[in-house]
N, CA, C, O and CB atoms as a CASP TS submission, in Angstrom:
PFRMAT TS
TARGET T0000
AUTHOR 0000-0000-0000
METHOD Language model
MODEL 1
PARENT N/A
ATOM      1  N   MET     1       0.838  -1.176   0.000  1.00  0.00           N
ATOM      2  CA  MET     1       0.000   0.000   0.000  1.00  0.00           C
ATOM      3  C   MET     1       0.882   1.238   0.000  1.00  0.00           C
ATOM      4  O   MET     1       1.990   1.228   0.536  1.00  0.00           O
ATOM      5  CB  MET     1      -0.953  -0.002   1.209  1.00  0.00           C
ATOM      6  N   PHE     2       0.388   2.278  -0.593  1.00  0.00           N
ATOM      7  CA  PHE     2       1.148   3.513  -0.725  1.00  0.00           C
ATOM      8  C   PHE     2       0.282   4.643  -0.213  1.00  0.00           C
ATOM      9  O   PHE     2      -0.833   4.838  -0.697  1.00  0.00           O
ATOM     10  CB  PHE     2       1.592   3.763  -2.200  1.00  0.00           C
ATOM     11  N   PHE     3       0.780   5.394   0.764  1.00  0.00           N
ATOM     12  CA  PHE     3       0.013   6.475   1.356  1.00  0.00           C
ATOM     13  C   PHE     3       0.751   7.798   1.203  1.00  0.00           C
ATOM     14  O   PHE     3       1.965   7.868   1.400  1.00  0.00           O
ATOM     15  CB  PHE     3      -0.268   6.187   2.833  1.00  0.00           C
ATOM     16  N   ILE     4       0.013   8.842   0.851  1.00  0.00           N
ATOM     17  CA  ILE     4       0.546  10.201   0.840  1.00  0.00           C
ATOM     18  C   ILE     4      -0.298  11.011   1.809  1.00  0.00           C
ATOM     19  O   ILE     4      -1.527  10.975   1.750  1.00  0.00           O
ATOM     20  CB  ILE     4       0.534  10.829  -0.610  1.00  0.00           C
ATOM     21  N   ILE     5       0.359  11.739   2.696  1.00  0.00           N
ATOM     22  CA  ILE     5      -0.356  12.535   3.685  1.00  0.00           C
ATOM     23  C   ILE     5      -0.229  14.003   3.311  1.00  0.00           C
ATOM     24  O   ILE     5       0.874  14.506   3.102  1.00  0.00           O
ATOM     25  CB  ILE     5       0.189  12.277   5.121  1.00  0.00           C
ATOM     26  N   ASN     6      -1.362  14.685   3.229  1.00  0.00           N
ATOM     27  CA  ASN     6      -1.388  16.106   2.919  1.00  0.00           C
ATOM     28  C   ASN     6      -2.096  16.809   4.069  1.00  0.00           C
ATOM     29  O   ASN     6      -3.248  16.496   4.367  1.00  0.00           O
ATOM     30  CB  ASN     6      -2.099  16.388   1.546  1.00  0.00           C
ATOM     31  N   LEU     7      -1.430  17.748   4.712  1.00  0.00           N
ATOM     32  CA  LEU     7      -2.031  18.465   5.832  1.00  0.00           C
ATOM     33  C   LEU     7      -2.680  19.743   5.332  1.00  0.00           C
ATOM     34  O   LEU     7      -2.017  20.585   4.727  1.00  0.00           O
ATOM     35  CB  LEU     7      -0.978  18.781   6.914  1.00  0.00           C
ATOM     36  N   ARG     8      -3.975  19.891   5.582  1.00  0.00           N
ATOM     37  CA  ARG     8      -4.707  21.128   5.290  1.00  0.00           C
ATOM     38  C   ARG     8      -5.184  21.662   6.620  1.00  0.00           C
ATOM     39  O   ARG     8      -5.954  21.003   7.319  1.00  0.00           O
ATOM     40  CB  ARG     8      -5.915  20.893   4.291  1.00  0.00           C
ATOM     41  N   GLY     9      -4.743  22.827   6.969  1.00  0.00           N
ATOM     42  CA  GLY     9      -5.077  23.349   8.286  1.00  0.00           C
ATOM     43  C   GLY     9      -4.268  22.588   9.322  1.00  0.00           C
ATOM     44  O   GLY     9      -3.162  22.129   9.036  1.00  0.00           O
ATOM     45  N   LEU    10      -4.809  22.453  10.509  1.00  0.00           N
ATOM     46  CA  LEU    10      -4.085  21.755  11.560  1.00  0.00           C
ATOM     47  C   LEU    10      -4.542  20.318  11.748  1.00  0.00           C
ATOM     48  O   LEU    10      -3.733  19.452  12.079  1.00  0.00           O
ATOM     49  CB  LEU    10      -4.230  22.496  12.848  1.00  0.00           C
ATOM     50  N   ASN    11      -5.830  20.051  11.542  1.00  0.00           N
ATOM     51  CA  ASN    11      -6.373  18.742  11.866  1.00  0.00           C
ATOM     52  C   ASN    11      -6.756  17.901  10.657  1.00  0.00           C
ATOM     53  O   ASN    11      -7.109  16.733  10.818  1.00  0.00           O
ATOM     54  CB  ASN    11      -7.555  18.907  12.731  1.00  0.00           C
ATOM     55  N   MET    12      -6.699  18.452   9.462  1.00  0.00           N
ATOM     56  CA  MET    12      -7.189  17.745   8.287  1.00  0.00           C
ATOM     57  C   MET    12      -6.060  16.958   7.623  1.00  0.00           C
ATOM     58  O   MET    12      -5.051  17.539   7.223  1.00  0.00           O
ATOM     59  CB  MET    12      -7.812  18.733   7.288  1.00  0.00           C
ATOM     60  N   LYS    13      -6.225  15.646   7.504  1.00  0.00           N
ATOM     61  CA  LYS    13      -5.251  14.808   6.822  1.00  0.00           C
ATOM     62  C   LYS    13      -5.934  14.152   5.634  1.00  0.00           C
ATOM     63  O   LYS    13      -7.092  13.745   5.724  1.00  0.00           O
ATOM     64  CB  LYS    13      -4.648  13.741   7.782  1.00  0.00           C
ATOM     65  N   LYS    14      -5.226  14.051   4.534  1.00  0.00           N
ATOM     66  CA  LYS    14      -5.765  13.400   3.345  1.00  0.00           C
ATOM     67  C   LYS    14      -4.854  12.234   2.993  1.00  0.00           C
ATOM     68  O   LYS    14      -3.640  12.397   2.867  1.00  0.00           O
ATOM     69  CB  LYS    14      -5.889  14.403   2.148  1.00  0.00           C
ATOM     70  N   TYR    15      -5.443  11.073   2.839  1.00  0.00           N
ATOM     71  CA  TYR    15      -4.697   9.874   2.503  1.00  0.00           C
ATOM     72  C   TYR    15      -5.072   9.450   1.090  1.00  0.00           C
ATOM     73  O   TYR    15      -6.256   9.324   0.775  1.00  0.00           O
ATOM     74  CB  TYR    15      -4.975   8.734   3.523  1.00  0.00           C
ATOM     75  N   ILE    16      -4.095   9.234   0.251  1.00  0.00           N
ATOM     76  CA  ILE    16      -4.343   8.707  -1.084  1.00  0.00           C
ATOM     77  C   ILE    16      -3.983   7.229  -1.040  1.00  0.00           C
ATOM     78  O   ILE    16      -2.829   6.874  -0.799  1.00  0.00           O
ATOM     79  CB  ILE    16      -3.515   9.480  -2.190  1.00  0.00           C
ATOM     80  N   VAL    17      -4.963   6.373  -1.273  1.00  0.00           N
ATOM     81  CA  VAL    17      -4.774   4.931  -1.176  1.00  0.00           C
ATOM     82  C   VAL    17      -4.556   4.378  -2.578  1.00  0.00           C
ATOM     83  O   VAL    17      -5.383   4.572  -3.469  1.00  0.00           O
ATOM     84  CB  VAL    17      -5.995   4.245  -0.486  1.00  0.00           C
ATOM     85  N   THR    18      -3.443   3.692  -2.763  1.00  0.00           N
ATOM     86  CA  THR    18      -3.142   3.055  -4.037  1.00  0.00           C
ATOM     87  C   THR    18      -2.893   1.576  -3.769  1.00  0.00           C
ATOM     88  O   THR    18      -1.885   1.213  -3.164  1.00  0.00           O
ATOM     89  CB  THR    18      -1.908   3.725  -4.739  1.00  0.00           C
ATOM     90  N   LEU    19      -3.805   0.730  -4.215  1.00  0.00           N
ATOM     91  CA  LEU    19      -3.698  -0.706  -3.980  1.00  0.00           C
ATOM     92  C   LEU    19      -3.112  -1.403  -5.202  1.00  0.00           C
ATOM     93  O   LEU    19      -3.364  -1.011  -6.341  1.00  0.00           O
ATOM     94  CB  LEU    19      -5.072  -1.301  -3.633  1.00  0.00           C
ATOM     95  N   THR    20      -2.325  -2.447  -4.942  1.00  0.00           N
ATOM     96  CA  THR    20      -1.833  -3.277  -6.034  1.00  0.00           C
ATOM     97  C   THR    20      -2.938  -4.250  -6.433  1.00  0.00           C
ATOM     98  O   THR    20      -3.965  -4.356  -5.763  1.00  0.00           O
ATOM     99  CB  THR    20      -0.530  -4.039  -5.626  1.00  0.00           C
ATOM    100  N   LYS    21      -2.708  -4.951  -7.527  1.00  0.00           N
ATOM    101  CA  LYS    21      -3.705  -5.914  -7.998  1.00  0.00           C
ATOM    102  C   LYS    21      -3.923  -7.015  -6.961  1.00  0.00           C
ATOM    103  O   LYS    21      -5.060  -7.421  -6.717  1.00  0.00           O
ATOM    104  CB  LYS    21      -3.268  -6.528  -9.342  1.00  0.00           C
ATOM    105  N   ASP    22      -2.842  -7.498  -6.351  1.00  0.00           N
ATOM    106  CA  ASP    22      -2.957  -8.555  -5.342  1.00  0.00           C
ATOM    107  C   ASP    22      -3.697  -8.079  -4.097  1.00  0.00           C
ATOM    108  O   ASP    22      -4.525  -8.809  -3.551  1.00  0.00           O
ATOM    109  CB  ASP    22      -1.575  -9.060  -4.954  1.00  0.00           C
ATOM    110  N   GLU    23      -3.407  -6.866  -3.648  1.00  0.00           N
ATOM    111  CA  GLU    23      -4.102  -6.317  -2.480  1.00  0.00           C
ATOM    112  C   GLU    23      -5.586  -6.155  -2.770  1.00  0.00           C
ATOM    113  O   GLU    23      -6.425  -6.445  -1.917  1.00  0.00           O
ATOM    114  CB  GLU    23      -3.493  -4.966  -2.069  1.00  0.00           C
ATOM    115  N   ARG    24      -5.911  -5.692  -3.972  1.00  0.00           N
ATOM    116  CA  ARG    24      -7.309  -5.513  -4.363  1.00  0.00           C
ATOM    117  C   ARG    24      -8.043  -6.849  -4.394  1.00  0.00           C
ATOM    118  O   ARG    24      -9.180  -6.942  -3.930  1.00  0.00           O
ATOM    119  CB  ARG    24      -7.398  -4.832  -5.734  1.00  0.00           C
ATOM    120  N   GLU    25      -7.400  -7.886  -4.938  1.00  0.00           N
ATOM    121  CA  GLU    25      -8.011  -9.218  -4.991  1.00  0.00           C
ATOM    122  C   GLU    25      -8.216  -9.786  -3.590  1.00  0.00           C
ATOM    123  O   GLU    25      -9.240 -10.413  -3.320  1.00  0.00           O
ATOM    124  CB  GLU    25      -7.144 -10.172  -5.822  1.00  0.00           C
ATOM    125  N   THR    26      -7.254  -9.571  -2.702  1.00  0.00           N
ATOM    126  CA  THR    26      -7.372 -10.059  -1.327  1.00  0.00           C
ATOM    127  C   THR    26      -8.541  -9.390  -0.606  1.00  0.00           C
ATOM    128  O   THR    26      -9.320 -10.061   0.070  1.00  0.00           O
ATOM    129  CB  THR    26      -6.066  -9.811  -0.557  1.00  0.00           C
ATOM    130  N   LEU    27      -8.663  -8.072  -0.749  1.00  0.00           N
ATOM    131  CA  LEU    27      -9.765  -7.355  -0.099  1.00  0.00           C
ATOM    132  C   LEU    27     -11.114  -7.738  -0.703  1.00  0.00           C
ATOM    133  O   LEU    27     -12.108  -7.839   0.015  1.00  0.00           O
ATOM    134  CB  LEU    27      -9.555  -5.843  -0.213  1.00  0.00           C
ATOM    135  N   SER    28     -11.152  -7.950  -2.007  1.00  0.00           N
ATOM    136  CA  SER    28     -12.403  -8.356  -2.654  1.00  0.00           C
ATOM    137  C   SER    28     -12.834  -9.738  -2.178  1.00  0.00           C
ATOM    138  O   SER    28     -14.017  -9.973  -1.932  1.00  0.00           O
ATOM    139  CB  SER    28     -12.247  -8.350  -4.184  1.00  0.00           C
ATOM    140  N   ALA    29     -11.877 -10.648  -2.048  1.00  0.00           N
ATOM    141  CA  ALA    29     -12.189 -11.990  -1.557  1.00  0.00           C
ATOM    142  C   ALA    29     -12.676 -11.935  -0.113  1.00  0.00           C
ATOM    143  O   ALA    29     -13.596 -12.662   0.262  1.00  0.00           O
ATOM    144  CB  ALA    29     -10.957 -12.904  -1.669  1.00  0.00           C
ATOM    145  N   LEU    30     -12.066 -11.082   0.692  1.00  0.00           N
ATOM    146  CA  LEU    30     -12.456 -10.941   2.092  1.00  0.00           C
ATOM    147  C   LEU    30     -13.907 -10.467   2.208  1.00  0.00           C
ATOM    148  O   LEU    30     -14.648 -10.935   3.073  1.00  0.00           O
ATOM    149  CB  LEU    30     -11.516  -9.959   2.814  1.00  0.00           C
ATOM    150  N   THR    31     -14.313  -9.536   1.334  1.00  0.00           N
ATOM    151  CA  THR    31     -15.673  -8.995   1.423  1.00  0.00           C
ATOM    152  C   THR    31     -16.711  -9.943   0.842  1.00  0.00           C
ATOM    153  O   THR    31     -17.873  -9.904   1.246  1.00  0.00           O
ATOM    154  CB  THR    31     -15.750  -7.660   0.709  1.00  0.00           C
ATOM    155  N   SER    32     -16.319 -10.785  -0.089  1.00  0.00           N
ATOM    156  CA  SER    32     -17.314 -11.642  -0.738  1.00  0.00           C
ATOM    157  C   SER    32     -17.607 -12.921   0.037  1.00  0.00           C
ATOM    158  O   SER    32     -18.687 -13.492  -0.115  1.00  0.00           O
ATOM    159  CB  SER    32     -16.850 -11.998  -2.122  1.00  0.00           C
ATOM    160  N   LYS    33     -16.673 -13.387   0.864  1.00  0.00           N
ATOM    161  CA  LYS    33     -16.873 -14.644   1.581  1.00  0.00           C
ATOM    162  C   LYS    33     -17.809 -14.502   2.768  1.00  0.00           C
ATOM    163  O   LYS    33     -18.599 -15.406   3.038  1.00  0.00           O
ATOM    164  CB  LYS    33     -15.550 -15.182   2.048  1.00  0.00           C
ATOM    165  N   GLY    34     -17.738 -13.385   3.483  1.00  0.00           N
ATOM    166  CA  GLY    34     -18.640 -13.154   4.600  1.00  0.00           C
ATOM    167  C   GLY    34     -18.332 -13.954   5.845  1.00  0.00           C
ATOM    168  O   GLY    34     -19.203 -14.106   6.701  1.00  0.00           O
ATOM    169  N   LYS    35     -17.112 -14.476   5.978  1.00  0.00           N
ATOM    170  CA  LYS    35     -16.755 -15.264   7.157  1.00  0.00           C
ATOM    171  C   LYS    35     -15.895 -14.474   8.141  1.00  0.00           C
ATOM    172  O   LYS    35     -15.291 -15.050   9.045  1.00  0.00           O
ATOM    173  CB  LYS    35     -16.022 -16.524   6.737  1.00  0.00           C
ATOM    174  N   HIS    36     -15.842 -13.169   7.965  1.00  0.00           N
ATOM    175  CA  HIS    36     -15.015 -12.322   8.816  1.00  0.00           C
ATOM    176  C   HIS    36     -15.905 -11.396   9.641  1.00  0.00           C
ATOM    177  O   HIS    36     -17.105 -11.279   9.391  1.00  0.00           O
ATOM    178  CB  HIS    36     -14.012 -11.504   7.967  1.00  0.00           C
ATOM    179  N   LYS    37     -15.298 -10.745  10.623  1.00  0.00           N
ATOM    180  CA  LYS    37     -16.039  -9.794  11.450  1.00  0.00           C
ATOM    181  C   LYS    37     -16.504  -8.624  10.599  1.00  0.00           C
ATOM    182  O   LYS    37     -15.847  -8.240   9.632  1.00  0.00           O
ATOM    183  CB  LYS    37     -15.172  -9.295  12.627  1.00  0.00           C
ATOM    184  N   SER    38     -17.643  -8.064  10.972  1.00  0.00           N
ATOM    185  CA  SER    38     -18.245  -6.997  10.170  1.00  0.00           C
ATOM    186  C   SER    38     -17.348  -5.765  10.070  1.00  0.00           C
ATOM    187  O   SER    38     -17.337  -5.104   9.031  1.00  0.00           O
ATOM    188  CB  SER    38     -19.586  -6.603  10.758  1.00  0.00           C
ATOM    189  N   GLN    39     -16.599  -5.440  11.118  1.00  0.00           N
ATOM    190  CA  GLN    39     -15.718  -4.270  11.072  1.00  0.00           C
ATOM    191  C   GLN    39     -14.585  -4.481  10.073  1.00  0.00           C
ATOM    192  O   GLN    39     -14.182  -3.544   9.384  1.00  0.00           O
ATOM    193  CB  GLN    39     -15.144  -3.973  12.466  1.00  0.00           C
ATOM    194  N   LYS    40     -14.071  -5.704   9.991  1.00  0.00           N
ATOM    195  CA  LYS    40     -13.004  -6.004   9.038  1.00  0.00           C
ATOM    196  C   LYS    40     -13.525  -5.896   7.603  1.00  0.00           C
ATOM    197  O   LYS    40     -12.825  -5.389   6.726  1.00  0.00           O
ATOM    198  CB  LYS    40     -12.427  -7.414   9.297  1.00  0.00           C
ATOM    199  N   ILE    41     -14.740  -6.368   7.363  1.00  0.00           N
ATOM    200  CA  ILE    41     -15.344  -6.270   6.034  1.00  0.00           C
ATOM    201  C   ILE    41     -15.598  -4.811   5.680  1.00  0.00           C
ATOM    202  O   ILE    41     -15.349  -4.398   4.547  1.00  0.00           O
ATOM    203  CB  ILE    41     -16.660  -7.075   5.969  1.00  0.00           C
ATOM    204  N   LEU    42     -16.087  -4.033   6.629  1.00  0.00           N
ATOM    205  CA  LEU    42     -16.340  -2.613   6.396  1.00  0.00           C
ATOM    206  C   LEU    42     -15.043  -1.867   6.063  1.00  0.00           C
ATOM    207  O   LEU    42     -15.018  -1.035   5.156  1.00  0.00           O
ATOM    208  CB  LEU    42     -17.011  -1.984   7.627  1.00  0.00           C
ATOM    209  N   ASN    43     -13.972  -2.167   6.795  1.00  0.00           N
ATOM    210  CA  ASN    43     -12.680  -1.537   6.510  1.00  0.00           C
ATOM    211  C   ASN    43     -12.181  -1.902   5.118  1.00  0.00           C
ATOM    212  O   ASN    43     -11.623  -1.057   4.418  1.00  0.00           O
ATOM    213  CB  ASN    43     -11.644  -1.947   7.558  1.00  0.00           C
ATOM    214  N   ALA    44     -12.376  -3.153   4.712  1.00  0.00           N
ATOM    215  CA  ALA    44     -11.963  -3.579   3.376  1.00  0.00           C
ATOM    216  C   ALA    44     -12.760  -2.847   2.306  1.00  0.00           C
ATOM    217  O   ALA    44     -12.201  -2.436   1.289  1.00  0.00           O
ATOM    218  CB  ALA    44     -12.133  -5.097   3.216  1.00  0.00           C
ATOM    219  N   LEU    45     -14.064  -2.681   2.525  1.00  0.00           N
ATOM    220  CA  LEU    45     -14.901  -1.958   1.561  1.00  0.00           C
ATOM    221  C   LEU    45     -14.492  -0.490   1.456  1.00  0.00           C
ATOM    222  O   LEU    45     -14.511   0.085   0.368  1.00  0.00           O
ATOM    223  CB  LEU    45     -16.378  -2.061   1.957  1.00  0.00           C
ATOM    224  N   ILE    46     -14.125   0.110   2.576  1.00  0.00           N
ATOM    225  CA  ILE    46     -13.676   1.507   2.569  1.00  0.00           C
ATOM    226  C   ILE    46     -12.384   1.636   1.776  1.00  0.00           C
ATOM    227  O   ILE    46     -12.242   2.552   0.966  1.00  0.00           O
ATOM    228  CB  ILE    46     -13.475   2.030   4.012  1.00  0.00           C
ATOM    229  N   LEU    47     -11.438   0.724   2.002  1.00  0.00           N
ATOM    230  CA  LEU    47     -10.179   0.768   1.250  1.00  0.00           C
ATOM    231  C   LEU    47     -10.411   0.564  -0.243  1.00  0.00           C
ATOM    232  O   LEU    47      -9.792   1.239  -1.065  1.00  0.00           O
ATOM    233  CB  LEU    47      -9.212  -0.292   1.773  1.00  0.00           C
ATOM    234  N   LEU    48     -11.299  -0.363  -0.597  1.00  0.00           N
ATOM    235  CA  LEU    48     -11.600  -0.587  -2.014  1.00  0.00           C
ATOM    236  C   LEU    48     -12.248   0.642  -2.639  1.00  0.00           C
ATOM    237  O   LEU    48     -11.986   0.959  -3.800  1.00  0.00           O
ATOM    238  CB  LEU    48     -12.518  -1.803  -2.181  1.00  0.00           C
ATOM    239  N   GLY    49     -13.087   1.333  -1.883  1.00  0.00           N
ATOM    240  CA  GLY    49     -13.745   2.532  -2.395  1.00  0.00           C
ATOM    241  C   GLY    49     -12.812   3.716  -2.540  1.00  0.00           C
ATOM    242  O   GLY    49     -13.024   4.572  -3.399  1.00  0.00           O
ATOM    243  N   CYS    50     -11.781   3.778  -1.710  1.00  0.00           N
ATOM    244  CA  CYS    50     -10.831   4.900  -1.743  1.00  0.00           C
ATOM    245  C   CYS    50      -9.684   4.685  -2.718  1.00  0.00           C
ATOM    246  O   CYS    50      -8.911   5.608  -2.975  1.00  0.00           O
ATOM    247  CB  CYS    50     -10.270   5.137  -0.366  1.00  0.00           C
ATOM    248  N   ASP    51      -9.566   3.496  -3.255  1.00  0.00           N
ATOM    249  CA  ASP    51      -8.429   3.157  -4.107  1.00  0.00           C
ATOM    250  C   ASP    51      -8.357   4.057  -5.332  1.00  0.00           C
ATOM    251  O   ASP    51      -9.355   4.264  -6.024  1.00  0.00           O
ATOM    252  CB  ASP    51      -8.511   1.700  -4.539  1.00  0.00           C
ATOM    253  N   GLU    52      -7.176   4.587  -5.592  1.00  0.00           N
ATOM    254  CA  GLU    52      -6.951   5.421  -6.770  1.00  0.00           C
ATOM    255  C   GLU    52      -5.886   4.811  -7.669  1.00  0.00           C
ATOM    256  O   GLU    52      -5.292   5.511  -8.489  1.00  0.00           O
ATOM    257  CB  GLU    52      -6.543   6.836  -6.356  1.00  0.00           C
ATOM    258  N   GLY    53      -5.642   3.522  -7.524  1.00  0.00           N
ATOM    259  CA  GLY    53      -4.621   2.846  -8.324  1.00  0.00           C
ATOM    260  C   GLY    53      -5.121   2.503  -9.713  1.00  0.00           C
ATOM    261  O   GLY    53      -6.272   2.769 -10.062  1.00  0.00           O
ATOM    262  N   GLU    54      -4.233   1.903 -10.503  1.00  0.00           N
ATOM    263  CA  GLU    54      -4.578   1.590 -11.884  1.00  0.00           C
ATOM    264  C   GLU    54      -5.555   0.427 -11.997  1.00  0.00           C
ATOM    265  O   GLU    54      -6.168   0.244 -13.048  1.00  0.00           O
ATOM    266  CB  GLU    54      -3.331   1.278 -12.665  1.00  0.00           C
ATOM    267  N   TYR    55      -5.714  -0.363 -10.939  1.00  0.00           N
ATOM    268  CA  TYR    55      -6.605  -1.520 -10.984  1.00  0.00           C
ATOM    269  C   TYR    55      -7.993  -1.221 -10.434  1.00  0.00           C
ATOM    270  O   TYR    55      -8.783  -2.144 -10.236  1.00  0.00           O
ATOM    271  CB  TYR    55      -5.998  -2.661 -10.215  1.00  0.00           C
ATOM    272  N   GLN    56      -8.303   0.024 -10.188  1.00  0.00           N
ATOM    273  CA  GLN    56      -9.606   0.399  -9.651  1.00  0.00           C
ATOM    274  C   GLN    56     -10.695   0.121 -10.679  1.00  0.00           C
ATOM    275  O   GLN    56     -10.537   0.414 -11.865  1.00  0.00           O
ATOM    276  CB  GLN    56      -9.621   1.882  -9.239  1.00  0.00           C
ATOM    277  N   ILE    57     -11.795  -0.443 -10.212  1.00  0.00           N
ATOM    278  CA  ILE    57     -12.950  -0.690 -11.076  1.00  0.00           C
ATOM    279  C   ILE    57     -13.800   0.560 -11.076  1.00  0.00           C
ATOM    280  O   ILE    57     -14.258   1.006 -10.024  1.00  0.00           O
ATOM    281  CB  ILE    57     -13.777  -1.934 -10.602  1.00  0.00           C
ATOM    282  N   LYS    58     -14.015   1.136 -12.264  1.00  0.00           N
ATOM    283  CA  LYS    58     -14.761   2.390 -12.354  1.00  0.00           C
ATOM    284  C   LYS    58     -16.160   2.158 -12.850  1.00  0.00           C
ATOM    285  O   LYS    58     -16.932   3.107 -12.987  1.00  0.00           O
ATOM    286  CB  LYS    58     -14.053   3.370 -13.261  1.00  0.00           C
TER
END
């Protein structure tokens, strides 16, 4: 994973999430199986939604 932090003001942080193809496949598999805790699935969905990499599904 690749993160860039941009500070706007004092408290605002911006993270740019760039996932590789393997990371994207792992998170997609985690969300589709449904055998994990709901918070872990929610975090995976958030990361997939924030992804700005070349493998993002548009």
